[in-house]
C-alpha positions as CSV (number, residue, x, y, z in Angstrom):
1,M,33.2,-27.9,-17.5
2,T,33.6,-24.9,-15.4
3,L,31.1,-23.7,-12.9
4,I,30.5,-20.2,-12.8
5,I,29.2,-18.4,-9.8
6,Q,27.4,-15.0,-10.3
7,R,27.1,-13.1,-6.8
8,S,24.0,-11.1,-6.6
9,K,24.9,-7.5,-7.2
10,S,24.6,-4.8,-4.4
11,E,21.8,-2.4,-4.3
12,E,24.7,-0.2,-4.9
13,D,25.4,-1.2,-7.8
14,I,22.6,-1.9,-9.0
15,I,21.7,1.9,-8.6
16,K,25.1,2.8,-10.0
17,G,24.0,0.9,-13.2
18,C,20.6,2.5,-13.5
19,R,21.9,6.2,-13.1
20,K,24.1,4.9,-16.4
21,Q,20.4,3.6,-18.2
22,Q,21.9,0.0,-18.3
23,S,19.1,-2.5,-18.7
24,N,20.4,-5.2,-16.8
25,A,20.8,-2.8,-13.7
26,Q,16.9,-1.6,-14.4
27,R,15.8,-5.4,-14.7
28,L,17.5,-6.3,-11.5
29,L,16.0,-3.2,-10.1
30,F,12.5,-4.2,-11.0
31,E,13.0,-7.8,-10.1
32,R,14.2,-7.1,-6.5
33,H,11.5,-4.5,-5.8
34,S,8.3,-5.3,-7.8
35,G,6.7,-7.6,-5.4
36,K,6.4,-5.0,-2.5
37,M,5.6,-2.6,-4.7
38,L,3.0,-4.2,-6.5
39,G,1.8,-4.4,-2.8
40,V,1.9,-0.9,-2.2
41,C,-0.1,0.3,-5.2
42,K,-2.7,-2.5,-4.7
43,R,-3.4,-0.9,-1.2
44,Y,-4.5,2.4,-3.0
45,V,-5.7,0.6,-6.3
46,R,-8.1,-1.5,-6.2
47,D,-8.1,-3.2,-9.7
48,A,-5.1,-5.3,-9.7
49,S,-4.3,-5.0,-12.8
50,E,-4.7,-0.9,-12.7
51,A,-2.3,-1.3,-9.4
52,E,0.1,-3.1,-11.6
53,L,0.1,-0.3,-14.3
54,V,0.6,2.2,-11.8
55,M,3.5,0.3,-10.4
56,V,5.0,-0.1,-14.0
57,G,4.6,3.8,-14.5
58,G,6.4,4.0,-10.8
59,F,9.2,2.5,-12.3
60,V,9.6,4.3,-15.5
61,K,10.0,7.5,-13.1
62,I,12.4,5.8,-10.9
63,F,14.5,4.8,-13.7
64,Q,14.1,8.8,-14.9
65,K,14.5,10.2,-11.5
66,I,17.3,8.2,-10.1
67,D,19.8,10.7,-9.7
68,Q,17.7,12.4,-7.1
69,F,18.4,9.5,-4.9
70,K,20.8,11.0,-2.8
71,G,22.1,7.7,-0.4
72,E,20.1,9.5,2.4
73,G,17.7,7.2,4.2
74,S,16.9,3.9,2.6
75,F,16.5,3.3,-0.9
76,E,13.3,1.2,-0.4
77,G,11.7,4.0,1.3
78,W,12.5,6.2,-1.8
79,V,10.9,3.9,-4.2
80,R,8.0,3.4,-2.0
81,R,7.1,6.7,-1.6
82,I,7.2,7.5,-5.6
83,M,4.8,4.4,-5.8
84,V,2.4,5.9,-3.0
85,N,2.5,9.5,-5.0
86,E,2.0,7.6,-8.4
87,S,-1.0,5.8,-6.7
88,L,-2.2,9.0,-5.2
89,I,-1.8,10.8,-9.2
90,Y,-3.7,7.7,-10.8
91,L,-6.6,7.9,-8.3
92,R,-6.6,12.1,-8.9
93,K,-6.5,11.7,-12.6
94,N,-9.4,8.9,-12.4
95,K,-11.5,10.9,-9.9
96,Y,-11.4,7.7,-7.8
97,M,-11.0,10.4,-4.7
98,Y,-13.8,11.3,-2.8
99,L,-13.6,12.6,0.6
100,E,-16.0,13.5,3.2
101,S,-15.4,16.4,5.7
102,D,-17.1,15.9,8.9
103,I,-15.7,14.2,12.0
104,T,-17.2,11.5,13.6
105,K,-15.9,9.9,17.1
106,V,-15.3,6.2,16.5
107,E,-13.7,3.7,18.8
108,E,-10.1,2.4,17.9
109,P,-10.3,-1.0,16.7
110,D,-7.9,-3.7,18.4
111,Y,-5.1,-4.4,15.5
112,E,-3.5,-6.7,17.5
113,E,-6.5,-9.2,17.5
114,M,-7.0,-8.8,14.1
115,A,-3.2,-9.7,13.1
116,N,-4.2,-13.0,15.2
117,Y,-6.8,-14.3,12.8
118,L,-6.3,-12.6,9.8
119,E,-3.4,-13.4,7.4
120,A,-2.1,-10.3,5.3
121,E,-3.9,-10.9,2.2
122,D,-7.2,-11.3,4.0
123,L,-6.5,-8.0,5.6
124,L,-5.6,-6.5,2.1
125,A,-8.9,-7.6,0.9
126,I,-11.0,-5.7,3.6
127,I,-9.0,-2.5,3.6
128,Q,-9.5,-3.0,-0.4
129,Q,-13.5,-2.9,0.3
130,L,-13.1,0.7,1.9
131,P,-14.2,3.6,-0.3
132,A,-11.2,5.3,-2.1
133,G,-10.9,8.4,0.3
134,Y,-11.1,6.1,3.5
135,R,-8.4,3.9,1.8
136,M,-5.9,6.3,0.8
137,V,-5.9,8.2,4.2
138,F,-5.9,4.4,6.1
139,N,-2.7,3.6,4.1
140,L,-1.2,6.7,4.4
141,Y,-1.5,6.9,8.3
142,A,-1.7,3.4,9.3
143,I,0.7,2.1,7.1
144,E,2.7,4.5,5.6
145,G,2.9,6.4,9.1
146,Y,2.4,9.8,7.4
147,S,0.8,12.1,9.9
148,H,-2.4,14.2,9.5
149,K,-0.7,17.2,8.7
150,E,1.2,15.4,5.9
151,I,-1.3,13.7,4.6
152,A,-3.4,17.2,4.1
153,E,-0.7,18.4,2.3
154,R,-0.2,15.4,0.1
155,L,-3.9,15.2,-0.9
156,D,-4.5,19.0,-0.6
157,I,-7.2,18.6,2.1
158,N,-7.7,20.0,5.8
159,V,-6.2,18.0,8.7
160,N,-9.8,17.9,10.3
161,T,-10.8,16.1,6.4
162,S,-8.1,13.5,7.0
163,K,-9.0,12.8,10.8
164,S,-12.3,12.1,9.8
165,Q,-11.5,9.7,6.8
166,L,-9.2,8.0,9.1
167,S,-12.1,7.8,11.7
168,R,-14.7,6.6,9.1
169,A,-12.5,4.0,7.9
170,R,-11.7,2.4,11.1
171,K,-15.2,2.7,11.7
172,Q,-15.8,0.7,8.4
173,L,-12.9,-1.6,9.0
174,Q,-14.7,-2.5,12.6
175,K,-17.5,-3.2,11.0
176,L,-16.2,-5.4,8.0
177,L,-14.2,-7.3,10.5
178,K,-17.4,-7.7,12.5
179,E,-19.2,-9.2,9.7
180,R,-16.3,-11.6,8.8
181,E,-15.9,-12.6,12.4
182,D,-19.6,-13.5,12.3
183,W,-19.5,-15.3,9.0
184,E,-16.7,-17.5,10.4
185,N,-18.2,-18.4,13.7
186,S,-21.4,-19.2,11.5
187,K,-19.3,-21.3,9.4
188,L,-17.6,-22.9,12.4
189,L,-21.1,-23.5,14.2
190,H,-22.7,-25.3,11.2
191,Y,-19.3,-27.3,10.7
192,E,-19.3,-28.4,14.3
193,G,-23.3,-29.3,13.8
194,I,-22.6,-31.7,11.1
195,S,-19.9,-33.2,12.8
196,G,-21.2,-33.2,16.0
């Protein structure tokens, strides 16, 4: 009996295979990146099955345009940009993008404190509760790291609208986090009252 050990292909080998349209390389690329990229799409597209469709469409675009990746910067970053763009295109086509344009001053939430008591899935669920326009700008700014100018260009809005949407998203997140904290505290008090 012979034991065959397959070494995992390097990303460079997988990309070369995808450029030759090898289905095995495409499958490996999908398996390697689909989990993270589904998470990216879910941050923009609220419905899980729709987010999955957006992700699959994003991979189709990646396979079609893989020759455009020149090896500058990270491949995962290139893939992520395509997924963000596909999510934004989906939202535009389906008229889920509603942006308001006036600015209100809002306190900055304490993101470190949020991280202390929230798991990633909990935070994603809270972000999903934001209206589509708020969610898009929040994701692009706070998670993807785009500037307001870049967001304005991507969404074809003005810079002040981007700032306003972020401000409103933060205010809404603060409200949702406060509600969650109050709910957790009332649960804890109820539990202590029963066991005490």
